[in-house]
N, C-alpha and C positions, 0 to 999 in steps of 0.2 A: 702455377695456380693450381689449388685443389678442384679437381673436376666436378661441377656441378651438373643439374639437370637439364640445363637450358641449351639443347642442342640442336642444330639444325641440319639438314641433310640434302643430298642431291641425287637424282634418279639415274645418273648417268652410268652408275656402275652399281650393280646390285648382286645378291646372292639369291637363286630361287630355291628355295625347300622344296617345292613342288611345282607344278605348273600353275598353281593358283596362288599359294603364298610367297612372300618374297621379304627379304632383308634388305637394307641400304645403307651402305656405310655414311658416316658424317662428313660433310664438307664445311659447313659453317656452325660456329659455337657462340650463340649470342651472350651466354653467361660469362665465357673466357673474355671476351671483349669488356663486358661490364668488370670484370675481376681486374683487368689491367689498367682501365680507367681509375678505378678506386685506388689502385697501387702507385698511380703514375706521380702524385705528389711525393711519394716517399722516395720514388726512384730519382726524381728530380733534385731533391734535396739532401739524400743520404751521401755523405762522405764515404770514400773507400777506406776499407778497414781491413788489417791484416788478420786473418783467421788462425787462432792457435791450434796447435796439434795435441789429440789426434782429430782428424777430420772425418766424421762418421755422419752418413745421411742414409738411412734405410727408407725414406720417404713416409715413415709412420705419422710424422708431424710435419707442419709447413715450415720450411726454412728457405723459401723463395723471399725475395724482396717485397718490402711492404706486407709482410703478413701480420695479422691483427693479434697474434698470439703473444706478441714479444719474443717469439724464439729467435736465437742467433742467426742471422743470415749468411748461408754458405755458398750461395750462388748470384750471379750477377745478371741473369737473364730469366725472361718468362716465356719462351718460345714451348717447351716442353710442358706437359700436364701431369699432376700427380693423382693416382688413380687407384681407388681402393678394391676394385673388381675386375681389373682388365688382366693382370698375371694369371697363368695357370700353375698353381702351385708354387707360390714365390717363396723365397726365404723369410719374408716377414709381410706385414700388413702395410700395403701402400708402395707403388713403383711410380717410377718415371717413363711418361710415355714419348714417344718421339713418331711423327707422322709428317703429312705436307700442309700443315694448318697453323698460321703463324700466331704470335701472342696476341692479335685482336680477333681470334677466332675466325678468320678468313684463310681460303687457300693462298698459297705463296702465288700462285697464277691462277686466275679465276677466267682466264680468256682460252687456252689452248688445253683440252683436256687429255692429251698424251704428254704433256710437259715434264720433264725430269730435271733434277738439279739437288744442290745442297739446300737442304730444308731446317729442320729445328736445330737449335744449337743450345747446350748447356753448359755454362762456364763456370768454374769455381771461383771463389773470391781468392783473393792473394794470401799466399803463405810464405812465412821466412823458412827456409830449408837450409840457411847457411850453418854450417858446422853441424848436420844433423847426419848421423849414420844410418845405413841399412834402412833407407826409406823405401817402403812397399806401397804401391796403390793396388787395391783389388775392388773387385765389382762382380755382379751376377748380371747375365744379360739374357734375354729371350726374344726371339723374332715371332711376329703374329699375335700370340697369347690370345685373348678372346676377340681380336679384332682382324685385320687383313694381312696375309702375308707378304712379306717382300720378295721381290722376283730376285733371281739369281745375279742380275745386274745391279742390284741394289746394296747398300752397305751401311753398317755402323761404324763410325770412326772414333778413336781416341786420339787427340794430339796434347802435346806438352809444350808449355810456352818458357822460352829464352827470355828472361827480361833484359840481359845483355845486349843481344841484337834485336830484340823486339821482333822475333820470329816464332811461328808456330811450326811444329814438326809432328809428323805422324809416327805415333808410337805403336798402334794397334788398330786391327780392323777385322770384321766379319762380313761375310756375303749372305744376301738373303735365302732364306729358305723357310719351310713349314716350321711350325710350333715344336719343340720339344722340351725337356725338363731345362730347367734355368742353368746355365753354364757358368763356373767361376773362372775367373781371371785373376792371377796375381803376376804383378808386373813391378820390377825394380825401377827406382826413380835413378837414374845414372848421375855422375858426378857432374854433368854439364849442367843440371837444371837444379843443383843444391845451393839456390840462392835467394836472397830476400827479393819477393815479387814473383815467384814461382806460381803459375796457374795449370790447370789442365781442362780440357773441355771436350764434350762427346758431340758429334754431329751425324746426322743421318742424311743419306742420299737416295733419293727415291722420286715418286710422283708428287707434283706439287699441288695437288688438286684436292687436298684434304685429307681425312682420316685414312689414308691408305698406306701400305709398304711400312708397317708399323713394327716397331721395335719397343722393349721396355728394359730397363736396368733397375737394379735395386741393390742394396746394402754397399754403397759406395764407401771405401775405408782406406784412408792415407795415414801411416803413422811411421815413426822411426822404430829402430829396433825389432824389426820384422823379418821374416824370411819367407820367399816365394815358395818353400817347400811346404809351409803349413796347410795351405789350401783347406782351412776352416776358420769360422768365425765363432769365438767363445761367447755366444749370445742366445738367449731366449727372449722371444716377443710374441706379441700376439700375431695371429696368422691370418684371421679372416673377422670382418666387420660383423658387430651385432647391431641391429636397428630396432629392436623392438624387445620389451619383456611383457607383451600381451600373450594371453592364453591362445588367441587366433593367429591366423597368418597375417593380420593386419600389421601394416606398420603404423597406421593412424585410423581412429573411428572417432564419429562426433562425442563430444563431452557429454551431451544431455544421453547418449545411448550409453555411455560407459557408467555414469554415475548410478544408475539404478541397480546394478549387479556389478560392482567394482570389483568385488573378490573373485566372482565367478570369471572375470574379465582378465585376471591379472596371472600371469603363469606361475605354475608351482616350483619348477626349477628351469635353470637356463643353463646349456653347456656353452662355455667359451673355450675356442680352439688357441693353443699355443703351439708355436714351433721351437724346437731345441735344435740350434745350428751347431752345438758343440759335438766333438769326437767321443765325449763320454755322456752319461744320463745326467739329468738335471733334476735337482730337488727343489720343488717349489714351497719355500718355507712358509709363506702368508699369501693369501688371496682374499679378495673382496670386491663390495662396491660402494659407491656413494651414490646419493641421490639429492639435488637441488632444485629448488622453485624460486624464482626471482633473486637468485644470486646468494640465497642462504641454504646452507645444507639442512636437510630436513629427516635424512636417514643415514646410517652408515652400518656395513654390516663387514665383519671379518671372519675368514674361515681359516682356522689354526691348523687344518689337516695338512698333512705333508706329501702329496702325491709325487711320483717320479715319472719324468718323462724320457724315454729312450733316446739314444744318441741319434742325431739327423733323422728326426722324426716328428710327427705331429701327435697332439693329445689332447682330448677335452677335459677340462675340468668342469665339475657341475657346481653352480652358485644356487643355493637356496633363496627362492624369492618369496612367494606366497606360502611358506611351510615353514613350520616352527623349526628352530628358535626365532627366526627372522619374521615371518609372517609379515610381508611387507606388501601394503596395497596403497597404490597412488591416493593420496587424500582428496575426497570430494568436496570439501568444505573451503577451498582455496579460491572457488571461481562460480559463477553460476552458468558461464557461456562457453568458456574456453580455459584450456591451460596446457602450459609446457614445461615440461620436467627436463633436466639434464642429468643423465645416467653416466657414471664412468665406473668402469672395470679397472681393477689394477692387481698385481701380484709383485713378489718380491723373491728373488733368487741370487744365488753367489756362486762364483763370480758373475759379474753383470757388465758387460762391455758397453751396453748402451740402454742406460735407464729411460730413455725416451720412450721406447716400445713397451715398456710395462705399463702403460695407461691407454685405454680406449674409451671413447665416450660416443654418445650421440643424443640428439634430443627426441624425447617421446612427446609427440605433440597431439592434443585432442582440441580440434575446432569443430568443424561442422561438415566434415566428409569423411568417407571411407576411402581408405588408400592401402592397396598392396603393394604398389610401386614405393621405392625409398627415394625417389627424386634423382636420380643419376639414371638418365636414359643413354644407352650405348649404342644405339642404332635404331631404324625405323622399320615398323612392321606395317604390311599392307596386303591386299589381294588384288589380283589382276587376272585378266585372260579368261572372262567370263561373257555369257550372252544372258540380257536381262539385268536384273538387279542383283548385287552382291549384298551380302550380311555378314556383320562381324557382331559376336555377342560374347561378353566376357561377364562370368557369374559372381556375384556378390551375395554374401551371408548377412541379411538384415536381423539386427539384434533387438531392435525395438519399433514398433509401429510408428509409423510418422509420416508427414508427407514431404516427398522428394520435391525440392524446387530447381534443382538445376543440375547440369552435368558439365564438371570440368575436363576438359580434353586436352591433350598437348600433341596437336598436329604441328608438324615440323617444317618449318619455311624452307624452300629450297634457293632461294636467290631470286627467283622470278616470278611471272604470273602463272604458271603453269597450273598448278593446284588451286589457285585463287578462283579460277573459272569451274571448280569442282562443285557439285551439290551433294547434299546427304539429308536423311531424314533421322533425327535421333529415335531411337525405338527400344521399349523394354518389353521383355518377354517372361512369362511364367516358365518354371523348370517342370520338365516332363518326368514321368516316373522312372524313365531310363538317365536322367540327369542331364539331357539336352535341353535348348530352349524350345517351346512348345508355342503356346498362344499368346498373342500379342495383347498386352494390355494397355500400352501407350505408344503413339507414333504421332510425330509431328504433322500437324495438317499442311504447313507451309515449309518447303525445302529450305535447307540452311548452306550458306556459303561457307567453304572453308575458310577460316580465319585464323591469324597467329597474333601472339603476344610478341611485339618486336623488341621488347624489354627482356625478353626470356621469361617462360613459364607458362602455365596452364592459361586457357581461356575458358571464360565461364559462359555457359549456354544455357540461358533459362527455359524453362519448359513451358510450353504454349498451352498448356491444360494442367488441371489438377490432377495429382498422382499419389495414391496413400500406398505405402507398401507395408505388409504385414511383418510384424516382428517373428523371428524364429522361422523365417521362411527365407528360400532362396530365388534371387531374379538374376535375369540376364539382361545387361545394359550394353547398348552398342549402337550401330547405325545401319541404314540400309543405302546403298549407293547406287544411282542409276548407271553410271560410267564406269566402265572398267578400268580406270585409272587407279594405282595404288594411293590412297590418301594419305600415308607415310605418318602413323602414329609413333610417339616414341616408345622406345622398348627399354626395359630396365634388366640386364642380365644378373643383376646380383639378387634378385629375388626369381624363383622358378616356379611361378603360379599358371603360365600358358597352358602346359600339359594338362593340367587338372581344370583349369576355368575357360580357357578361350575356345570358341567355336566359329567356325566360318561357313558359309553356303555361296557356291558360285552356280546354284542350278539345280543340283542334285541333291538337296538337304543338307542340314548341318552335320559338320566333321570336326571331330577334335583336331585342334592345331597340332602341327609336327615341329613347331618352332618354340624353342626355349626363352624365357625371360619372362616378363611381365607388363603388357602394354599398359600405357598411362592413360588412364580413364577414371573419373572418381565421382560418384553421385553426392550430391550436396544436399543438406537438409537445413531447417532454420536454426538459428537466425540466419538471413542470407545479407552478406554484404555487397558492394557494389563494385567489385575489381572487373575491368575488362570484360563487360557484357557484351555477348553476340547479338546484333540485332537481325531482323530480316530485312534484306535490302529492298524494301519497297519504295516507291514514290521517288528513286533516283532518275529514272528515265520519266520522259513525257508518257501521262497515261495513254495506253493503248485503247483505240476503239476497236473492239471485239463483237462480232455478230456473226451468225445468230447466236443467241444465248438463251435457252437452250439450243444446240446443234444436232444435226442429224447426220448430215454427209461430208460438209467443207464448214471450216472456220476460216473467215476474213478477219485480216488483221490489218488496222490503217494507223498510221502514225509518221511523225518526222522523225526517223531513228538513224542514229549514225551509221556510216557504210561498214559493212562486217557484221552487223547485228544478226542475232539469230532467234528464232521462236522454238521453245521445246515444251511438249506436252507430257506431263508425268501423272501417272494413277495415284491412289493414295497409299501404294506399297512403296512409293518411290522409284518405279519402273518409269523410264521412259520410252513413251509408246509412239511418238512421232516427233519429228524435227523438220524445220525449214529454214533456209537461209532468206533473210530479208533483203531482196533484191530492190525492191519498188516500195512507194508508200502503201501499195494495196496488195498483200500477199495473201495467199490461200493456202491452207493446210488441209490435206486430205485425213478424216478422221472417219471415214466409211467402215473400216475394219474393225474399229474399237466396239468395245461393250459399252452398254448403257451404265450410266452413273456418273461420280463427281471426280473431275480432274483439275490439275492446275497446269496453268499456261504462263511460261516463263519466257519473257522477253530479256536477252541480255546484249549488252554493247561490248565492245571490244576493251573497253576501259574498265570493265567491271560492274558497272552500273546496270540495274536490271530492275525490270517490274514484274509481277505476278498477279494472275487474275484467276479465280475461280471460273470453271467451265462444267457445263453441265452437258452430258450426251444422253439425248432422249429420242427414242423413236416409236 
């Protein structure tokens, strides 16, 4: 499958950037599960087909079973994942990633955290090699990438299939190490395998508990009349993904915020990066792009300049967008509320071994939210090890004055109930003259429980009060959390906004993040749809009898609560100031040390049910 954003994480393994910030590798992937389910009918009904030579897959397009693009199916299974931002300087856009997560987005072993064994497998379709001469299989591989490095005891293995004896034989392997440049491998296919029904497969050995001990491969190429001494690929392809042609860093902005200043919001020029894998320079004879809306082409532009790309190197070629003679701006008369356009870049060169990678497309989406992330979460971000309340804030540049209605957040499910017990307060700050968060202009008056979209995706959190944000102003949007457990928000590594926009505070004031990527949080404006809205979990427990209220020294809590229930008192900044285990039907909580003011008393059961009451401390 092509990797989508709906990823799930586990906190058993993490990398700490500092004592306060951390990232967590992936263990569950709900989107992969959904994708496999959607392809399952094709997998059940597809008849085995023999693939003609040359066999070429650089993973710039989807050639997995059940793909929706009508591409030739080159592989028999779905364990590996196609990813456009995982490899470090890959030979082309898109790589196949191997780890310890299966085709259903689950760890191969979800019981033992130290389990090792054979994990992902990627098996080619059958080929007829009978009578072929000088057959060579080549590919590039890289351990770790932007993921987790395999250990020296881990391995990536290539096996050949002998249809006569129905056996698989190891032909090549590499042992685990840290990331380096992609390494080319050229192998002869011996006479034993020159049969009808030949196949090959890649397998990785490592931990079976998620996205760990990772490898990636690229540019798999098998054909006759080749030499293992060539060690070069006569091809040029796109190198990196483009996700937007807006003039800002946004991937998406609200349609009603785009249309008043559409021309200013469309970029003037856009650089697209190509990779020349030839041993000689490559001339790009033509390049350009097309734009479609609702399945119909609305714009097409061609650049007849002929830039040259040096041998075995990357080169950016500039495409004119909102600049004469193209002067393209997304048309604003196609819709009143939302719009989505498909933009495809392409080029021509000769010789050209793989025309598949001469095109690259993305969807420019205008709905009702701002987004810097492109929808592909690569790991989880969070803060931990702090006293009091922790704060996370991400800066947004608001284009038009409007009422923000909700905040979409992608908290990542861990496969258990640990995070479901965590609370947080959505918070919005103004920007200080120094560029950091300053005064709070909105904060939830009731805490929220961390919730997850179990179908994969963002969860919409409707604001608890009216908040108007001014146009041409910057605001920080995030949360305050009373507990020092990482809440694990999705983090997209293809966009590098954290270093410019993300701040955290663990009690010593706001500090810029030291972690790359872009956390997945989006402010939402009218019109407001109704998907997966988070509620405040009140009324799920028997209503507590709490007195006195106002209180001075002690709060008494009476009610018939399940064993293991807990009472926690929060101030309006989201800080937990007191807690008591509810051991009897009449529980006392000492509040003598607290300051006067309004507080929130939360009573929670082990099941996750909870009740919240406002408490006034007055002396």
